Every structure is written in C-alpha cells, then in structure tokens.
N, C-alpha and C positions, 0 to 999 in steps of 0.2 A: 504493500500499500505505500501511498504517498500524502503528503500534506500540502496544504496552499503555500506557495513560495512568499515569505514575507521579508525577504532579505533586502529587496529594493527599498521597502518602506522604512526597514531599520536604518540602512544607510542614508536615507534622505533626513532622518530624525537624528541622525549621528555623525555630522560631517567631519568631526575631529577623531573618529575612531580609527585606530591603527590595526587592531586586532582582525582576524580572519573570520567571515562569516560563510558558513556552508549550507545550503538548504537540502533538506532532506538526505542528511549524512547518514550513511550506514553505520550502524553500532555494533553489530554482532562480531564483526572482524576484530573489534578491540576488546570484547569481554571474554573473560576466561571460558565462560561455557560456550561461547560461539553461537548465541541465539539472540533473537530479538529484532523487532523493527527498527525504523529509522529515527532520528531525531528531526523534528521540524526545522529547527536551526541548530547547527552546532558552532559555538562562538569559541575561539581560542583567542583570549586577550594577550596583548603584546607584553603587559607587566601590570603591576598593582594599580597605578594611575588610569590605565586604559580600562582594566576592570570597573573601578569606581566611576569613571566618565559613562561607562555603559550602563551601569546599574543606576546611576543617579538620572539618566535621561531617557530610558525606556518607559514605556506604559506601565503604571504600577500594577496592572491587571495581567500583565503578560506572565505566563507561568515560567519559571527558572528552576532548572534541576541542575545540580552539580555531580560530575562524575570525575573519577581518578583513573586509576589502572583497571577499574571494572574486576577487580579480582573476587570481589565478595558481593557480587550483584547479579540480579536477574532484570533484564531489559524485556519487559513483556512485548508479545508479538505485533501488536498494534502500533509499536513505537512511542516515542515521548513528544507530545504536543508542546508547543512554545519554545523555549530556548534552553539548550544542554549547554552548560559551561564545561570545557575542559582546560584545566591550566597547563600550559606547555613549557617552552624554553625559558620564558621569562621568569619562571618559578622553580627551576630547577638547579640553582646553586647550593653548594655545601662549603661552609667555611668554618675553619677552626679558630677559637678565640682564646684569649688568655682565661686561665682558670678552670682548663678542662672543659671548656666549653664547646658545643657545636650548634651552628645556625643552618637552617635548612629551609629553603623553599618547600611549599607543600605538594608540588608535582615530583619531588624527589623520591624515587622508590625507598621503602624502609631499609632493604639490604645495603642500598648503597651510604646511607647513614651509619650503619653498623660498620661497614668497611672504612669509610673516612675515620671514623672514630678508632678503629683498631689500628690504621696505619699510622694515627697520630699518638698511640700509646694512651687512648682514654678508655678507661674502663667502665662499664655499667651499661653500655649500650647494645652489647651483642646480641640481647634477645630480639631486637629488630630484625635480625637475620631470619627469623622464624615467622616473620609477618608478611603474608604475600600480598603487599599493597604499598601504597604511597603514604606520605607523611600526612597528607590531609585527612586520609580516611582514619590514620591511626589517631588523629586528635578528635575526629568526629565520634568515633567509636570507643575511645580509649583503648585501642589496640594493645595486645598484650599475647605473650607466648614464653613457654619455658621459664617461669618464675619471675618475668618483670612484666610491667604494665607501663604505658606512655606517661600516665600522671606520675609515676615515681622518679622521672627524671625531666620533667618539664618545668621550664622556668617561665616563660611566658610565650604568648602567640600574637600574632597580627592578624586582622580579619577585616573584611569589608561587608558592610550589611546593605540591605536592598535599597536604602536610600544613598548609597555611594559613600558613606562615611567610614573612615578608616579607624579602627580600634585596635590600642596595644593593651593587652589584659594579661596580669598575672595568673599563673596556673591556678592558683587557690581559689580564683573567682570563677572557674568554669564548671564547678559542680560535677566533676568527674568521679563515677562509679563504674563498677564492673559493666564493660562494653558500652559505656554511655557517657556522653559529654551534656552538660546543662547549658552549653552556649546556645542562644537564640538560632533556631531553625533556619533563619535567613542569613546568618554570617557564612561568607566564604572564607576559610582559612587561607592565609597567603605565606605565613613564615612561622617558624618554631624555633625556639631556642632552648637547647637541652645542656643539663649539667651532668658531667661524667666525673670520673675520678682518675687518679694516676693509676696507669696500669701497664703491663709489659706487653708489647705488640705480639710477641710470640704465643704467650699465654691466652690473650683474647682471641688469636686467630684459631688456636686449637680448641676454645670454647666454641667459636663459631662453625668450625668445622664438625664438632661433636652435634650442634643442633642440626646442621645439614644432614647428617647421616640419621638423626632420629627422625627428621621429617621423611626422609626417603624411604625409611624402614617401614614406618608406620602410616603413612598418608599417600593417597594415590595422586602425588603431585604430577605425574607424567600424563595424566589424563584430562579432559575437558571437564574441570570441576571448578568450585568456587569458594574453595575455603570451608571452614566450620559452617554448617548450615543453621544449627540452633544453639543459642546460649545455654551453657551448663547451669541447671536449677540450683538454687541454693542446697550445698551439701551433697550435691551429686553430679554425675557425669550424663550427659546427653546419650553418648554412644552405648553406654551400658542400658540405659533404659529402651533405646531403639532396637538394641540386639534383643532384650528380653522381649520385646514386644513381636519378634520374629521378623523383623523388616530387614534385615541384613540381606542383600542381593536383590530386595523387592524393585520390579519394573513397572513403570507406567509409559507405554509408547517407547520412544528411545531414551528415557531418563531411567537411572539405576541407582539404588543405593549402594554405595561402594562396599564391595566385599571385604576390602582391605581395611577401612575405618568407616563404620557406619554413620558418622556424623557429616559424612561427605555424599554429595548427590554428583552424578557422572552423567554428562552427555556421551552416551555410547556411539553417537555419529549422525543420527537423523532426529535428535530430540527437538521438540519446539520449547520455547519458553514456557507455554501452558503445561507440556509435559512435566517439566522439572518442578513447576509450582504446585501443580495437581499431586505429584509424588511427595513432596514435602508435607502438604496438607494432609496426605493420606496417612503419613508416618505420624504426624501430631495427634490425628484422631486414634490411631492404633495405641501409641503410647498413652494418651489420656484414658483410653479404654481400659488397659491393663494394669497402669499404675496409678492412675489419678493425677499425674503431673501433665501441666499443660506447657509443652516446650515453646519457647519465644523463639522466632526467627531472629538469626544474627545476620543473615544474608539480607541486603536491602533488595527491595523490589520496585522498580520504577516504571512507568509509562502505562499504557491503556491495552486490554486484551485485543486480538485480532478480531 
C-alpha cells in the first residue's frame, strides 16, 4: 500500500529544512524482523537544530513516530501514517571526556559505545555490548543486559520536544525504572552522557567477548528476530512462563517462537507483521491461562494493520 505524498507540502512549509524527506519509504528492509509497511514520510534530520526546526514548524496534528535501529520493533503491515523520524549521521558521534565519561549521539549503536569505552579503558559500560539497538532506544526503554542498565551509568540527556524546544536533563529527572523511562512521550533524545570508571582495556574486552559468546549460545541472533519480546514479570522470567505454557516452537504463519530462547519471536522467511504480532498475543493468552501472569510487550509496535 502507499500513502498520499505530503513531502511537497512539508518542504513549502519548511524552506530552511536541511534534512532529507522521503515519501512512502520502505521500512521493512531496516527492521530486524524484515516486515512491515512504509512510512508515509521518512525524515532524516541533518542535526539537532534541523530536528528542532522541523518539529517547531510542522502541523501540530501531524503524527510523528521515532525509530532507531528497529531491533526491538514491529512495523505493522499497513505502514506508519504521518512522519517517521530516523536520526542519522548528525547524531552518530561518540567522544571520550575527562573523568571516564562517554558522550554519544542517540543514533550510535549500543555496541559502538561499549567498544569506544573499552578502547579508552573505561569500565562499567560493557553491558551495552548485549543490547541490540541504539542509544536512543536504550534511553527510551532504560535498556539493560547482563547485570547492567542504562540508568546505572547515565548522567544526563539532551532531547527535543514536539514544540522544537531543546532540553538538557539530569538522569535523575527521567523516572527510569525497569525497561521504562518517564520522559515525556514526545521527547526525541539526541545525546547522552555516561559515567564509567577506570578500567583495563584487556579486561573490558574479555568481558565484552564473554557477553558476545553468551548471546550467541543462548539467543537466536542470526535469525530475523527482534530482541526480547516480553518484559520479565516481577520476580520471574518470561521465557520460563512461555516454556511452561507449551509455546516453545509455536507458529503462526511464517512466525515462530524460537526453539533456542522462547522469549524471542522469529520470522522464518515469509512472516507478515500480523503473523508476528498474532503469535505474540497467542503466547500472552496461553501464559495468562496457565500461570495467571499477564506478560507485557517489550517490543514496540507501530503503525496500522494492513
């Protein structure tokens, strides 16, 4: 399907815009599941000022959705109406600062932050090696893995709101809890400052290698998957509940619950977004029936059905 092309109207309204506007941009190729419909408009801002200009001057009623590496996301088959914003090159710098600090744009992959810290002998950030996404997603979801969480090392963030106002906010004001940030939903994070500690580059590299080996051994990372599907319930593990409900290997169309780690869903080759989402809801229903626990989606779902 395709949407009405509104890029000419946007350009007329935004004569000083420097970023790229693409009508009916295919999103499936950039999602880890490789499914989903197009974005009505995909906007890639040049830098933070360009993003702020865009948000300040567009129609306030125009829907805006933000995506990153799409590692933990289902784009529904009907696509995403309005504007989808994806931060690119202007948000992809990593710099090392005094006091074992790392500053990173939010388009930077989490693993790149871990590597930059390791190369600089900064400990405490190796857990980012185990998060398959970008810094923006880690901030929005308080991403964590292998004993570390974003909130543990975060000093402050920069963000732009829907009115184009730029905010610089200390981590303590973000209300971060397990897989959640209390930041306003319309904020688009642009940069983060992290605090590490003195560390030995070889020891940090060994820690990161161990994380890589554990991920490869326990997760279907070479499949078309989307990271952990459901949040762990208080005091429990989602995969154990899913396994106990008999869902390991369960299929809907071309979607399957991973045999390797049953809190992962897989596109076996010809799945639609609807297959994957229906499979997830089927798993939730079976877990609720067998254990009484209502699993909460960790994967973000955007767009409209076909």
